[in-house]
C-alpha positions in Angstrom: 0.0 0.0 0.0 1.4 3.3 -1.0 1.1 6.3 1.2 -0.5 9.4 -0.3 -0.4 13.0 0.9 -3.3 14.1 3.1 -4.2 16.8 0.6 -4.1 17.1 -3.1 -2.8 20.4 -4.6 -0.8 21.9 -7.3 2.4 23.7 -7.2 2.2 27.4 -6.2 2.2 29.7 -9.2 5.3 32.0 -8.8 3.6 34.8 -10.7 0.8 34.8 -8.2 3.2 34.7 -5.3 5.0 37.7 -6.7 1.8 39.6 -7.1 0.9 39.0 -3.4 4.4 40.1 -2.3 4.2 43.2 -4.5 0.8 44.1 -3.0 2.2 43.6 0.5 5.3 45.8 -0.2 3.0 48.5 -1.6 0.7 48.3 1.4 3.7 48.5 3.8 5.2 51.5 2.1 2.0 53.4 1.8 1.0 52.5 5.4 4.4 53.8 6.6 3.9 57.0 4.5 0.5 57.5 6.1 2.0 57.1 9.6 4.7 59.6 8.8 2.2 62.0 7.4 0.0 61.7 10.5 3.0 62.2 12.7 3.8 65.6 11.1 2.9 68.4 13.6 2.1 71.1 11.1 0.5 68.8 8.6 1.5 68.1 5.0 2.3 71.3 3.0 3.6 71.8 -0.5 5.8 74.6 0.8 7.8 72.2 2.9 7.9 69.6 0.1 9.8 72.0 -2.2 12.0 73.4 0.6 15.2 71.5 0.0 17.3 73.4 2.5 16.0 71.3 5.4 14.7 67.8 5.6 10.9 67.6 6.3 8.3 64.8 6.8 7.0 65.5 3.4 10.2 64.3 1.7 9.9 60.9 3.6 6.2 60.6 2.6 7.0 61.2 -1.1 10.0 58.9 -1.0 7.9 56.1 0.6 5.0 56.7 -1.9 7.1 56.7 -5.0 9.6 54.1 -3.7 6.7 51.7 -2.9 5.3 52.0 -6.4 8.7 51.4 -8.0 9.5 48.5 -5.6 6.2 46.7 -6.1 6.3 47.3 -9.8 9.8 45.7 -10.0 8.6 42.7 -7.9 5.4 42.3 -10.0 7.3 42.4 -13.3 10.0 40.2 -12.1 7.4 37.5 -11.3 5.8 37.9 -14.7 9.0 37.5 -16.7 9.1 34.6 -19.2 11.7 32.0 -18.2 14.4 31.3 -20.7 14.3 27.9 -22.5 16.8 25.3 -21.3 19.6 24.7 -23.8 
């Protein structure tokens, strides 16, 4: 008598796993940006955003927002790439 696994399933789809990881990275970055924005005492202002003489919370918020989009896009596209045929 051969033993069988307790459950039947298929292998995980790597493209789907990368999509989930990309969504989690984006959620983490945008959630962190929201927390930084809420932590700002004088609230988010465009004047502070374009003031490059001193660092402000606004710079961190924009970096997390754009960085989250770029990072999740790279992860998503990396999971969707076509594997090269074996030679």
